[in-house]
C-alpha positions as CSV (number, residue, x, y, z in Angstrom):
1,M,0.0,0.0,0.0
2,I,1.2,3.5,-0.8
3,S,1.2,5.9,2.2
4,V,0.9,9.7,1.6
5,Q,1.7,12.2,4.4
6,L,1.0,15.9,3.9
7,N,2.2,18.4,6.5
8,Y,1.1,22.0,6.9
9,I,2.1,24.3,9.8
10,N,0.0,27.5,10.3
11,D,-1.7,26.8,6.9
12,K,1.7,26.9,5.2
13,F,2.9,23.9,3.2
14,K,5.9,22.1,4.9
15,S,6.2,18.6,3.3
16,L,4.8,15.8,1.2
17,T,6.0,12.2,1.7
18,V,4.9,9.3,-0.4
19,N,6.2,5.8,0.6
20,G,5.6,2.2,-0.5
21,H,4.2,0.3,-3.4
22,A,0.6,-0.3,-4.3
23,D,1.0,-4.0,-5.1
24,S,-2.2,-3.8,-7.2
25,G,-0.6,-5.9,-10.0
26,P,2.6,-7.7,-11.0
27,E,5.8,-5.7,-11.0
28,G,5.9,-3.7,-14.3
29,E,2.1,-3.9,-14.7
30,D,1.0,-2.1,-11.5
31,L,-1.2,0.7,-12.8
32,V,-1.7,2.4,-9.4
33,C,2.1,2.6,-8.8
34,A,2.6,3.8,-12.4
35,A,0.0,6.6,-11.9
36,V,1.4,7.7,-8.6
37,S,4.9,7.7,-10.0
38,A,3.8,9.8,-13.0
39,I,2.0,12.3,-10.8
40,I,5.0,12.7,-8.4
41,T,7.6,12.8,-11.1
42,G,5.7,15.3,-13.3
43,G,4.8,17.4,-10.3
44,F,8.4,17.6,-9.0
45,N,9.6,18.5,-12.5
46,S,7.1,21.3,-12.6
47,I,8.4,23.1,-9.5
48,K,9.9,26.4,-10.7
49,D,11.9,27.4,-7.6
50,Q,13.6,24.1,-6.9
51,E,16.0,25.8,-4.5
52,S,13.2,26.4,-2.1
53,F,12.7,22.6,-1.6
54,T,14.5,19.4,-0.7
55,M,13.3,16.8,-3.2
56,E,14.0,13.1,-3.1
57,L,12.6,10.7,-5.7
58,N,13.5,7.0,-5.5
59,S,11.6,3.7,-6.1
60,G,8.9,3.6,-3.5
61,N,9.9,6.8,-1.8
62,A,9.3,10.5,-2.6
63,K,9.8,13.6,-0.5
64,L,9.1,17.3,-1.1
65,I,10.2,19.4,1.9
66,A,9.9,23.2,1.9
67,K,13.0,25.1,3.0
68,T,11.1,28.3,3.4
69,D,7.6,29.7,4.1
70,D,7.9,31.9,1.0
71,I,6.8,29.5,-1.7
72,L,6.0,30.8,-5.2
73,E,2.2,30.7,-6.0
74,H,3.0,28.6,-9.1
75,D,4.7,26.0,-6.9
76,L,1.8,26.0,-4.4
77,V,-0.6,25.3,-7.3
78,V,1.7,22.4,-8.5
79,I,1.6,21.0,-4.9
80,E,-2.1,21.2,-4.7
81,T,-2.4,19.5,-8.1
82,I,-0.2,16.7,-6.9
83,V,-2.4,16.3,-3.8
84,T,-5.7,16.4,-5.8
85,S,-4.4,13.9,-8.2
86,L,-3.3,11.5,-5.4
87,D,-6.7,12.0,-3.8
88,T,-8.4,11.0,-7.0
89,I,-6.5,7.8,-7.2
90,K,-7.3,7.1,-3.6
91,E,-11.0,7.4,-4.3
92,S,-10.8,4.9,-7.1
93,Y,-8.3,2.5,-5.5
94,P,-8.7,2.9,-1.7
95,K,-7.0,-0.5,-1.0
96,Y,-3.8,0.6,-2.6
97,I,-3.2,4.2,-1.5
């Protein structure tokens, strides 16, 4: 199962952590894992001010940690898009995320 942790402090984004594998299908055919990977990878690549974040992206592990409270509006929209997309997958596949 994929675990998603989202942290805000005083309504300001602090971090997003995604861990695990969905195990919804055989390795290489797991559509839930593929969807989550695409969302995370595309989202991280869309962050404009990458210096404002610590980013890690490995198999089964992704982290986006804000280094500052002063995040560009564009990057906040990207983060909210990532979260909305992950929520959409969770609604369709609640056993896997």
